[in-house]
C-alpha positions as CSV (number, residue, x, y, z in Angstrom):
1,X,53.5,-98.3,10.2
2,X,51.9,-101.3,8.8
3,X,53.0,-103.1,12.0
4,X,51.2,-100.6,14.2
5,X,48.1,-100.6,12.0
6,X,48.2,-104.3,12.3
7,X,48.2,-104.0,16.1
8,X,44.8,-101.9,16.2
9,X,42.2,-104.3,17.4
10,X,38.5,-104.0,16.2
11,X,37.8,-102.3,19.5
12,X,40.2,-99.5,19.1
13,X,39.1,-99.0,15.4
14,X,35.5,-98.9,16.4
15,X,36.5,-96.3,19.2
16,X,38.5,-94.2,16.9
17,X,35.5,-94.1,14.3
18,X,33.3,-92.8,17.1
19,X,35.4,-90.1,18.2
20,X,35.9,-89.0,14.6
21,X,32.2,-88.9,14.2
22,X,31.7,-86.9,17.3
23,X,34.2,-84.2,16.3
24,X,32.9,-83.9,12.8
25,X,29.3,-83.8,14.3
26,X,30.4,-81.1,16.6
27,X,32.1,-79.0,13.8
28,X,29.4,-79.5,11.4
29,X,27.1,-78.1,14.3
30,X,29.3,-75.2,14.7
31,X,29.5,-74.5,11.0
32,X,25.8,-74.5,11.0
33,X,25.2,-72.5,13.8
34,X,27.8,-69.8,12.1
35,X,25.8,-70.1,8.8
36,X,22.4,-69.7,10.6
37,X,23.8,-66.5,12.5
38,X,25.2,-65.1,9.5
39,X,22.1,-65.9,7.6
40,X,20.0,-64.1,10.3
41,X,22.6,-61.1,10.6
42,X,22.8,-60.4,7.0
43,X,19.5,-61.5,5.6
44,X,16.9,-61.2,8.4
45,X,18.5,-58.1,10.2
46,X,20.8,-56.8,7.4
47,X,18.8,-53.7,6.5
48,X,18.3,-52.6,10.2
49,X,22.0,-53.4,11.0
50,X,23.1,-51.5,7.9
51,X,20.9,-48.5,8.9
52,X,22.2,-48.6,12.4
53,X,25.8,-48.8,11.3
54,X,25.3,-45.6,8.9
55,X,23.4,-43.8,11.8
56,X,26.4,-44.3,13.8
57,X,28.5,-42.4,11.4
58,X,26.1,-40.5,9.2
59,X,22.9,-38.8,10.0
60,X,20.4,-36.5,8.4
61,X,19.3,-33.6,10.5
62,X,16.4,-31.2,9.8
63,X,17.2,-27.4,9.2
64,X,14.1,-25.4,10.2
65,X,13.5,-22.4,8.0
66,X,13.1,-18.7,8.9
67,X,9.4,-17.8,9.2
68,X,8.6,-14.6,7.0
69,X,8.8,-11.1,8.3
70,X,5.6,-9.2,9.4
71,X,6.3,-5.3,8.6
72,X,4.2,-2.2,8.9
73,X,3.0,-0.2,5.9
74,X,6.4,1.5,5.8
75,X,8.5,-1.7,6.0
76,X,9.3,-1.3,9.7
77,X,9.8,-4.8,11.1
78,X,7.2,-5.8,13.5
79,X,8.1,-9.5,13.7
80,X,11.5,-10.7,13.0
81,X,13.5,-13.8,13.8
82,X,16.1,-14.6,16.5
83,X,18.2,-17.7,17.3
84,X,17.1,-20.1,20.2
85,X,19.3,-23.0,21.5
86,X,17.5,-26.5,22.5
87,X,19.2,-29.1,24.1
88,X,18.4,-32.9,23.1
89,X,19.9,-36.1,23.9
90,X,20.4,-39.0,21.5
91,X,20.2,-42.0,23.7
92,X,22.1,-44.2,21.6
93,X,25.2,-42.2,21.6
94,X,24.6,-41.4,25.4
95,X,25.0,-45.2,26.2
96,X,24.4,-44.8,29.8
97,X,21.5,-42.4,30.6
98,X,21.8,-42.5,34.4
99,X,25.4,-41.2,34.0
100,X,24.3,-38.4,31.5
101,X,21.4,-37.5,33.7
102,X,23.6,-37.2,36.8
103,X,26.0,-35.1,35.1
104,X,23.2,-32.7,33.8
105,X,22.0,-32.6,37.2
106,X,25.2,-31.5,38.6
107,X,25.4,-28.8,35.9
108,X,21.9,-27.5,36.5
109,X,20.1,-28.1,39.5
110,X,16.7,-27.2,38.3
111,X,16.9,-30.0,35.4
112,X,14.0,-32.6,35.8
113,X,15.8,-35.6,34.6
114,X,12.9,-38.0,35.5
115,X,10.6,-36.4,33.0
116,X,13.4,-36.6,30.4
117,X,13.9,-40.4,31.0
118,X,10.3,-40.9,30.5
119,X,10.4,-39.6,27.3
120,X,13.7,-41.3,26.2
121,X,12.6,-44.5,27.2
122,X,9.0,-44.2,25.7
123,X,7.8,-47.1,23.9
124,X,8.0,-46.6,20.1
125,X,10.9,-44.1,20.1
126,X,12.7,-44.3,17.0
127,X,16.6,-44.9,17.4
128,X,19.1,-41.9,16.8
129,X,16.2,-39.5,16.9
130,X,17.2,-36.6,19.3
131,X,14.8,-36.1,22.3
132,X,14.4,-32.6,23.5
133,X,15.0,-32.0,27.0
134,X,15.3,-28.4,27.4
135,X,14.1,-25.4,25.0
136,X,15.2,-21.8,24.6
137,X,18.0,-22.1,27.1
138,X,20.0,-19.0,28.1
139,X,23.4,-18.6,26.7
140,X,25.2,-19.0,30.1
141,X,23.7,-22.7,30.2
142,X,24.7,-23.1,26.6
143,X,28.2,-22.0,27.5
144,X,28.4,-24.7,30.5
145,X,27.3,-27.4,28.0
146,X,29.7,-26.7,25.3
147,X,32.6,-26.4,27.9
148,X,31.7,-30.0,29.3
149,X,30.7,-31.3,26.0
150,X,33.3,-34.2,26.3
151,X,31.7,-35.5,29.5
152,X,28.4,-35.3,27.8
153,X,28.1,-37.9,24.7
154,X,24.9,-38.0,23.1
155,X,23.8,-34.4,24.3
156,X,23.5,-32.0,21.4
157,X,22.5,-28.4,21.1
158,X,20.5,-27.4,18.1
159,X,20.0,-23.6,16.8
160,X,16.4,-22.9,16.3
161,X,14.8,-19.8,14.9
162,X,12.1,-18.1,17.0
163,X,10.0,-15.1,16.8
164,X,11.2,-11.8,18.1
165,X,8.0,-9.5,18.6
166,X,9.6,-5.9,18.2
167,X,6.4,-4.2,19.8
168,X,5.9,-6.6,22.5
169,X,2.1,-6.5,23.8
170,X,1.3,-3.5,22.0
171,X,0.5,-5.4,18.8
172,X,-0.1,-8.9,20.3
173,X,-3.6,-9.2,19.3
174,X,-3.0,-8.3,15.7
175,X,0.1,-10.1,15.3
176,X,-0.8,-13.3,17.4
177,X,1.9,-15.8,18.4
178,X,3.2,-19.2,17.4
179,X,3.7,-22.4,19.0
180,X,4.2,-26.0,18.4
181,X,1.6,-27.8,16.4
182,X,-0.8,-29.8,18.5
183,X,-2.2,-33.3,18.1
184,X,-5.6,-32.1,17.2
185,X,-4.3,-29.5,14.7
186,X,-2.4,-32.1,12.8
187,X,-5.9,-33.9,12.3
188,X,-7.3,-30.9,10.6
189,X,-7.5,-30.4,6.8
190,X,-6.0,-26.9,7.3
191,X,-2.8,-28.4,8.6
192,X,-2.4,-31.1,5.7
193,X,1.2,-31.8,4.9
194,X,2.4,-30.5,8.6
195,X,4.3,-32.7,10.8
196,X,4.9,-33.0,14.5
197,X,7.3,-30.5,16.1
198,X,6.2,-27.9,13.4
199,X,5.8,-24.4,14.9
200,X,2.6,-22.9,13.4
201,X,0.6,-19.6,14.1
202,X,-1.8,-20.0,16.9
203,X,-3.6,-16.4,16.7
204,X,-3.6,-13.3,14.8
205,X,-1.8,-12.8,11.5
206,X,0.7,-15.7,12.5
207,X,-2.5,-17.9,12.4
208,X,-4.4,-16.5,9.4
209,X,-1.3,-16.4,7.1
210,X,0.8,-19.4,8.5
211,X,1.2,-21.1,5.2
212,X,2.6,-18.1,3.7
213,X,4.9,-17.5,6.8
214,X,6.1,-20.9,7.6
215,X,8.5,-21.7,4.9
216,X,9.9,-25.2,4.2
217,X,12.5,-27.1,6.1
218,X,15.9,-28.1,4.7
219,X,18.3,-31.0,5.7
220,X,22.0,-31.7,6.5
221,X,23.5,-35.0,5.9
222,X,26.4,-35.0,8.5
223,X,29.2,-37.3,9.8
224,X,29.4,-37.6,13.6
225,X,31.8,-39.3,15.9
226,X,31.0,-41.8,18.5
227,X,29.8,-39.2,20.9
228,X,27.2,-38.1,18.3
229,X,28.8,-34.9,17.6
230,X,28.9,-33.5,14.3
231,X,32.2,-33.8,12.5
232,X,31.6,-32.4,9.1
233,X,28.7,-31.8,6.5
234,X,28.6,-34.2,3.7
235,X,25.4,-32.5,2.1
236,X,23.0,-29.9,2.5
237,X,19.5,-28.6,1.1
238,X,18.9,-25.4,2.2
239,X,15.6,-24.4,4.0
240,X,13.1,-22.2,2.1
241,X,12.2,-19.0,4.2
242,X,8.6,-18.2,4.5
243,X,7.1,-15.1,2.6
244,X,7.2,-11.6,4.0
245,X,3.8,-9.8,4.9
246,X,3.3,-6.1,4.9
247,X,0.5,-4.9,6.8
248,X,-1.7,-1.6,6.6
249,X,-0.6,-0.9,10.3
250,X,1.4,2.4,10.9
251,X,3.8,1.3,13.8
252,X,4.3,4.9,15.0
253,X,0.5,5.5,14.9
254,X,0.3,2.1,16.8
255,X,2.5,3.3,19.7
256,X,0.9,6.6,19.8
257,X,-2.6,4.9,20.2
258,X,-1.1,2.4,22.9
259,X,0.3,5.2,25.0
260,X,-2.9,7.2,24.7
261,X,-5.1,4.5,26.0
262,X,-4.4,4.2,29.9
263,X,-7.5,2.7,31.0
264,X,-7.4,-1.0,32.2
265,X,-9.6,-2.6,29.6
266,X,-11.0,-1.6,26.2
267,X,-10.0,-1.2,22.5
268,X,-9.1,1.5,20.0
269,X,-9.0,1.3,16.3
270,X,-7.8,3.8,13.7
271,X,-8.7,3.4,9.9
272,X,-8.5,5.2,6.7
273,X,-12.0,5.9,5.6
274,X,-10.9,6.4,2.0
275,X,-10.0,2.7,1.5
276,X,-10.7,0.7,5.0
277,X,-7.2,0.4,5.9
278,X,-6.5,-0.3,9.6
279,X,-3.7,2.2,10.8
280,X,-3.7,1.0,14.3
281,X,-5.6,-1.6,16.4
282,X,-5.0,-2.2,19.9
283,X,-6.7,-4.2,22.8
284,X,-6.1,-3.9,26.6
285,X,-5.1,-5.7,28.6
286,X,-2.7,-7.4,26.5
287,X,0.1,-10.1,26.8
288,X,3.6,-10.8,25.8
289,X,3.4,-13.1,22.5
290,X,7.0,-14.0,23.2
291,X,6.3,-16.2,26.0
292,X,4.6,-18.7,23.7
293,X,7.8,-18.9,21.4
294,X,9.2,-22.2,23.0
295,X,6.2,-23.0,25.2
296,X,4.3,-21.3,27.7
297,X,4.9,-22.4,31.2
298,X,1.8,-24.0,33.0
299,X,1.6,-21.2,35.7
300,X,1.7,-18.4,33.0
301,X,-0.8,-19.9,30.9
302,X,-3.0,-20.4,34.0
303,X,-2.8,-16.9,34.9
304,X,-3.8,-15.6,31.5
305,X,-6.8,-17.8,31.4
306,X,-7.8,-16.9,34.9
307,X,-7.3,-13.1,34.5
308,X,-10.9,-11.6,34.9
309,X,-10.1,-9.1,32.3
310,X,-9.3,-11.8,29.5
311,X,-5.9,-10.3,28.3
312,X,-6.0,-12.9,25.2
313,X,-9.2,-11.6,23.7
314,X,-8.9,-9.2,20.9
315,X,-11.7,-6.8,22.0
316,X,-11.4,-4.7,18.6
317,X,-12.8,-7.5,16.7
318,X,-14.5,-9.9,19.2
319,X,-15.7,-7.6,22.1
320,X,-19.6,-7.2,21.7
321,X,-20.9,-4.1,23.3
322,X,-23.9,-2.2,23.1
323,X,-23.3,0.8,20.8
324,X,-25.1,3.4,23.1
325,X,-25.8,6.7,21.4
326,X,-23.3,6.1,18.5
327,X,-26.2,3.9,17.0
328,X,-28.4,7.1,16.7
329,X,-26.8,8.0,13.5
330,X,-28.3,4.6,12.1
331,X,-31.6,5.3,13.5
332,X,-31.5,9.0,11.9
333,X,-30.5,7.5,8.5
334,X,-33.3,4.9,8.7
335,X,-35.7,8.0,9.6
336,X,-34.8,10.0,6.8
337,X,-34.7,7.5,4.2
338,X,-38.0,6.0,5.2
339,X,-39.3,9.7,5.0
340,X,-41.0,9.3,8.5
341,X,-39.7,12.7,9.3
342,X,-37.9,15.8,7.9
343,X,-34.8,16.9,9.6
344,X,-36.7,19.9,10.8
345,X,-39.2,18.0,12.7
346,X,-39.1,18.9,16.4
347,X,-39.8,17.0,19.3
348,X,-40.2,18.4,22.8
349,X,-38.0,16.5,25.6
350,X,-39.2,16.8,29.1
351,X,-36.7,14.5,30.3
352,X,-38.7,11.4,29.8
353,X,-40.7,9.3,27.5
354,X,-43.8,7.2,28.3
355,X,-44.9,4.2,26.8
356,X,-47.8,2.3,28.4
357,X,-47.0,2.2,32.1
358,X,-43.2,2.6,31.7
359,X,-41.2,5.7,31.7
360,X,-38.1,5.9,29.9
361,X,-35.8,8.7,30.8
362,X,-33.4,11.0,28.9
363,X,-29.7,11.1,29.9
364,X,-30.6,14.8,30.9
365,X,-33.0,14.7,33.7
366,X,-34.4,18.4,33.1
367,X,-34.9,17.8,29.4
368,X,-33.7,19.4,26.2
369,X,-36.8,21.2,25.4
370,X,-37.8,21.5,21.6
371,X,-35.2,19.8,19.6
372,X,-34.9,19.0,15.9
373,X,-33.1,15.9,14.5
374,X,-29.7,17.9,14.2
375,X,-29.9,19.0,17.6
376,X,-30.9,15.7,18.9
377,X,-27.8,14.2,17.6
378,X,-25.6,16.9,18.8
379,X,-26.9,17.0,22.3
380,X,-27.5,13.2,22.2
381,X,-31.2,13.6,23.1
382,X,-32.6,10.0,24.0
383,X,-36.3,11.3,23.9
384,X,-36.0,12.6,20.5
385,X,-34.8,8.8,19.3
386,X,-37.3,7.0,21.5
387,X,-39.8,8.9,19.7
388,X,-38.7,8.3,16.0
389,X,-37.4,4.6,16.9
390,X,-41.0,3.6,18.1
391,X,-42.2,5.0,14.4
392,X,-39.6,3.2,12.5
393,X,-40.0,-0.2,14.3
394,X,-37.5,-2.8,15.1
395,X,-37.4,-4.7,11.8
396,X,-36.8,-1.6,9.8
397,X,-34.1,-0.3,12.2
398,X,-32.4,-3.8,11.9
399,X,-32.6,-3.6,8.1
400,X,-30.7,-0.3,8.1
401,X,-28.2,-1.5,10.7
402,X,-27.5,-4.6,8.6
403,X,-26.7,-2.3,5.5
404,X,-24.4,-0.1,7.7
405,X,-22.5,-3.4,8.3
406,X,-23.7,-4.1,11.9
407,X,-24.5,-7.5,13.2
408,X,-22.2,-9.7,10.8
409,X,-18.5,-10.2,10.5
410,X,-16.5,-7.8,8.4
411,X,-14.2,-10.3,7.0
412,X,-11.0,-8.8,8.5
413,X,-7.9,-11.0,8.2
414,X,-7.9,-12.2,11.7
415,X,-9.4,-15.2,13.4
416,X,-11.9,-15.1,16.0
417,X,-14.0,-12.2,14.8
418,X,-17.6,-11.9,16.3
419,X,-20.8,-11.1,14.7
420,X,-22.6,-9.0,17.2
421,X,-26.3,-9.0,17.3
422,X,-29.0,-6.9,15.7
423,X,-32.3,-8.1,17.0
424,X,-35.7,-8.4,15.1
425,X,-39.0,-9.9,15.9
426,X,-38.3,-13.0,14.5
427,X,-35.0,-13.4,16.1
428,X,-36.7,-13.0,19.4
429,X,-39.3,-15.4,18.7
430,X,-36.7,-18.2,17.6
431,X,-34.3,-17.4,20.2
432,X,-36.4,-16.8,23.4
433,X,-39.7,-18.0,22.3
434,X,-41.2,-14.8,23.2
435,X,-42.9,-12.2,21.1
436,X,-41.2,-8.7,20.7
437,X,-42.4,-6.0,23.0
438,X,-42.7,-2.4,21.9
439,X,-40.7,-1.1,25.0
440,X,-37.8,-3.2,23.4
441,X,-38.0,-1.1,20.4
442,X,-37.4,1.9,22.6
443,X,-34.2,0.7,24.2
444,X,-32.9,-0.5,20.8
445,X,-33.3,3.3,19.3
446,X,-30.6,4.3,21.6
447,X,-28.3,1.1,21.1
448,X,-29.4,-0.4,24.1
449,X,-31.5,-3.6,24.8
450,X,-30.4,-6.6,22.8
451,X,-28.2,-4.6,20.3
452,X,-24.4,-5.8,20.3
453,X,-21.8,-4.5,18.0
454,X,-18.0,-5.1,17.6
455,X,-15.8,-1.9,17.7
456,X,-14.6,-2.7,14.1
457,X,-18.1,-3.0,12.7
458,X,-18.9,0.5,14.4
459,X,-16.0,2.3,13.0
460,X,-16.5,0.6,9.5
461,X,-20.0,2.0,9.6
462,X,-18.8,5.8,10.3
463,X,-16.1,5.5,7.8
464,X,-18.7,4.8,5.3
465,X,-20.6,7.8,6.4
466,X,-17.3,9.8,6.2
467,X,-16.2,8.6,2.6
468,X,-19.8,9.3,1.2
469,X,-21.6,6.1,1.6
470,X,-19.1,3.3,0.4
471,X,-18.6,0.4,2.9
472,X,-15.1,-1.1,2.6
473,X,-13.8,-4.5,4.0
474,X,-11.3,-3.5,6.6
475,X,-8.0,-4.2,5.0
476,X,-5.1,-5.3,7.4
477,X,-2.7,-7.0,4.7
478,X,-1.0,-4.8,1.9
479,X,0.7,-7.5,0.2
480,X,2.8,-10.8,0.5
481,X,6.0,-11.0,-1.1
482,X,9.2,-13.4,-1.2
483,X,12.5,-12.6,0.7
484,X,13.5,-11.5,-2.8
485,X,10.7,-9.0,-3.0
486,X,8.5,-10.7,-5.7
487,X,5.0,-9.9,-4.9
488,X,2.9,-13.1,-4.5
489,X,-0.3,-11.4,-3.5
490,X,-1.7,-7.8,-3.2
491,X,-4.8,-6.9,-1.2
492,X,-6.3,-3.8,-2.7
493,X,-9.4,-1.8,-1.2
494,X,-12.6,-4.0,-1.6
495,X,-15.9,-2.1,-1.6
496,X,-18.5,-4.4,-0.1
497,X,-21.5,-2.0,-0.6
498,X,-23.1,1.2,-0.5
499,X,-25.0,2.8,2.2
500,X,-28.8,2.8,2.1
501,X,-28.6,6.7,2.3
502,X,-28.5,9.3,-0.3
503,X,-25.9,12.3,-0.6
504,X,-28.4,14.6,1.1
505,X,-28.9,12.3,4.2
506,X,-25.0,11.8,4.4
507,X,-24.2,15.4,4.3
508,X,-26.7,15.9,7.0
509,X,-25.3,13.3,9.1
510,X,-21.7,14.7,8.8
511,X,-23.0,18.2,9.7
512,X,-24.6,16.9,12.7
513,X,-21.5,14.9,13.8
514,X,-19.5,17.8,13.3
515,X,-21.8,19.8,15.6
516,X,-21.3,17.1,18.3
517,X,-17.7,18.0,18.6
518,X,-17.8,21.7,17.6
519,X,-21.0,23.1,19.0
520,X,-20.9,24.5,22.5
521,X,-23.8,22.1,23.6
522,X,-22.0,19.2,21.7
523,X,-21.5,16.0,23.9
524,X,-17.9,15.6,22.0
525,X,-16.6,19.0,23.0
526,X,-13.5,17.3,24.5
527,X,-12.1,16.8,20.9
528,X,-12.8,20.2,19.6
529,X,-9.3,21.4,18.1
530,X,-8.3,24.7,16.8
531,X,-8.8,23.7,13.3
532,X,-12.6,22.6,14.1
533,X,-12.0,19.5,11.5
534,X,-13.3,16.6,13.6
535,X,-16.8,15.1,13.4
536,X,-17.8,12.5,15.9
537,X,-20.2,10.9,18.3
538,X,-20.3,9.9,21.8
539,X,-22.0,6.9,23.5
540,X,-22.4,5.8,26.9
541,X,-23.7,2.1,27.0
542,X,-25.3,0.6,30.2
543,X,-23.9,-2.9,31.1
544,X,-27.0,-3.4,33.3
545,X,-30.2,-1.7,33.7
546,X,-30.2,0.4,36.7
547,X,-33.3,1.1,39.0
548,X,-34.2,4.6,38.6
549,X,-33.5,5.3,42.4
550,X,-29.9,4.1,41.9
551,X,-29.3,6.0,38.7
552,X,-27.9,8.8,40.7
553,X,-25.2,6.6,42.5
554,X,-21.8,8.1,42.3
555,X,-19.8,6.1,39.8
556,X,-17.2,5.0,42.3
557,X,-20.2,3.2,44.4
558,X,-21.0,1.2,41.6
559,X,-19.2,-2.3,41.0
560,X,-16.5,-2.2,38.4
561,X,-18.0,-4.7,36.1
562,X,-21.5,-2.8,36.3
563,X,-20.5,0.6,35.3
564,X,-21.3,1.9,31.8
565,X,-19.0,1.5,28.8
566,X,-17.6,4.8,27.2
567,X,-17.5,5.2,23.6
568,X,-16.3,7.6,21.0
569,X,-16.1,7.4,17.1
570,X,-15.1,10.2,14.9
571,X,-13.3,11.1,11.7
572,X,-11.4,14.1,10.2
573,X,-10.9,16.5,8.3
574,X,-14.6,17.2,8.0
575,X,-14.4,18.1,4.1
576,X,-12.2,15.1,3.0
577,X,-12.1,12.7,5.8
578,X,-8.6,10.7,6.0
579,X,-8.7,9.1,9.3
580,X,-11.4,7.5,11.6
581,X,-10.8,6.5,15.3
582,X,-12.9,4.5,17.6
583,X,-12.3,4.1,21.3
584,X,-14.2,2.2,23.9
585,X,-13.3,2.2,27.5
586,X,-14.9,-0.8,29.2
587,X,-16.8,0.4,32.5
588,X,-15.2,3.8,31.9
589,X,-18.4,5.8,32.5
590,X,-19.5,8.5,30.0
591,X,-18.2,8.4,26.4
592,X,-17.7,12.3,26.3
593,X,-15.7,12.4,29.6
594,X,-13.6,9.4,29.1
595,X,-13.4,8.0,25.6
596,X,-13.2,11.3,23.8
597,X,-10.0,12.5,25.5
598,X,-8.4,9.4,24.4
599,X,-9.6,9.8,20.9
600,X,-8.2,13.5,20.9
601,X,-4.8,12.1,21.8
602,X,-4.8,9.8,19.0
603,X,-6.3,12.4,16.6
604,X,-3.6,15.0,17.5
605,X,-0.8,12.3,17.3
606,X,-1.9,11.4,13.8
607,X,-2.0,15.1,12.6
608,X,1.3,15.7,14.4
609,X,3.0,12.5,12.5
610,X,1.7,13.8,9.3
611,X,3.2,17.2,9.7
612,X,6.4,15.7,11.0
613,X,6.8,13.5,8.1
614,X,5.9,16.2,5.6
615,X,8.5,18.5,7.3
616,X,11.1,15.8,7.1
617,X,10.2,15.0,3.4
618,X,10.5,11.3,4.4
619,X,7.1,10.1,4.1
620,X,6.2,7.2,6.2
621,X,9.9,6.3,7.0
622,X,10.0,8.9,9.4
623,X,7.2,7.8,11.5
624,X,9.3,5.7,13.9
625,X,11.3,8.7,15.0
626,X,8.3,10.9,15.1
627,X,6.5,8.2,17.3
628,X,9.4,8.2,19.8
629,X,9.2,11.9,19.9
630,X,5.5,12.2,20.5
631,X,5.2,11.7,24.2
632,X,1.4,11.4,24.9
C-alpha cells in the first residue's frame, strides 16, 4: 500500500481531491434540497397538508334539522316534512371531472354538466366541500346513481328534509313557502346567524315565524374511502328540530271555504267574533307552495309573475277594495253617535240625489220612496246615505272609519299586509295638491271614491259590531311549542279598542243587518236560512266610474277587469254571534247575487260541521272527516 501511495503523483492527488470536493458538494446540495423541501412541507405547508390528509379520510358533514310542524286548531298537520334527495360532487374525490361528467351524462341525458363544471371549478371554492349538481331527484334517478356508485367516485347523495304541504294551494297564502336564503337576505339584521344554503320561510307563517320553525343543524364526523363514500360515523351531534306552530285555522272549514268559492279571483275569511280568531282564510287564484321547496324553475316563476290575476298575492290581507255598501254601517254609526239624525228620520229617495250641477243615482232607478235609517240599510238605499254623508262630512266619516279599524294594518301575523285608505281633506291636499270637493264626500258615503279597505279590516269591523263593540287584533296563531309539547309562547285574544258606538247604536245596527238577510226586501235574501239567524250586508263596488248612458250595459258586455266587485259580510247567530264570514268576488257583479251565495255555503258548512262534531262527541277532531263528507 505504501508503494502504491508513493506512486501517486501530485497531479493525481489534485485530481482526486477535486473529485471528492465535487461529490461532497453534490451530496451537500442534495441534502440541502431535501432539508428545504422537508421544511417547506412540514413547516410552511404542514397545517394544510395535515388537513387535506384528514379530509381524505375523516370529514364533518352538516345534518339538516327538521322544520317545525304547522297544525290547525285541532292538531291536524297542515305542513309536515318529507325526505328529498340531492346529488353533489366532491371534485377532490372525483379526480377526473370530465370522466364523471361523461358518466352522468350517459345516465341522465338531461343533465347539464357544463353548468356543473362552472360551479366545480369556480375560483375560491373550498376543497372537499360538496358541490350541488341536482336537487330533489326522483327515486328512480336515486336508484340509478346508487347502482352505478362504484363508477361515480366523488358523487354523493344527501338526504334533505323538505316541506310537505298537505292542503296544497288551499292554504298557500296563509302558510307561505320556503326557499334557500338569498344573498340579500343574508345581509339583513333579521337573518343574523343564518348561513348560505339555509332554508328560510319566504312568505306567510313560514316567513313570519321562521326563527321558531327553522331549528338548528347538527353534524356527523365520518370516515370515507378513497371515493369519498361514507364508511362509518365516528361522532354525531344531533340537529335540533324547529318548534311546532298551532294555528287558529280549522282545516275542515278551510276546505269548505275553498270549495264554496268557485269564482276565478277573490278572497274569503271566516272569523270568530268572540275573540278575533281566524278560522279560515283563502285567496284565489293560488299556487302550489311545494314547487318552491327545492328551487322553482325559471319558467314556473315567470308564469306566476306574469299571470294577470297575481296568484302570489294574498288578497285577504293585501287586496285593497272599495267597500261599497258594506261601508254604510260605519256611516250610520257616525250619524247616530254624532246625533245628526234619529233612526226614525226619513229621507225621500226618488232614485237620484243632486248636488250642484251633478246628479248621483241610487242603485234602484225608480227610487225607494220614503225610507228611514233601518230601511235604508236593509234595502241599501244610496240616496239616504248621500244625504246623511253630506251632513256628516268626510273628516268625521274618516274618524269613525279609523275607530272601526279601517285604513290601518290590523297587525295579523302575516307579511305584506296593506293599510287601505280612508281619505280626509288634509290627505287630498297633501297627496294630490287639490282641495276636497263636496261631491267626493257623496261618493265616500257609499264606500266609493277614494275609500279602500282590505277584506280583513272589513270583517274585523263587523266582528266588533257583532260582539258588542270590542275590536280585536286578528289571531292566526294559538301557540308555539317544542317537539316534546313544552309551550314556548301563547297568543291569547287581544282587544285593541272599543267601537265609538254605544249599546243602543250597536243593537240598532245588528237589527238592521238582520233585516238585510231576513226581510223580504233585504238585499242579502240569498243567505236567509230556516233558522233566520244570520245578519249581514251586501256590497257592490264599482271599479271604474261608468257614464250614465252606459250603466245599463249587460254585464257580459263590460270588460272583465271593469266589472264591479261583489261583497258580502255577515255573522251568526244573531243573539250570540260565534262566526263571521266575508266574501269578495273580484269583478263578480252584485254582492247579493254573487258573494252572498258563496257566504251561504260557508255559513251552512260551518253549522253542519258544528252539528256533526257535536253528534260525534269528538269536538274538533271529527272535523277532517266531516269536511270530506260535506260536498259543497
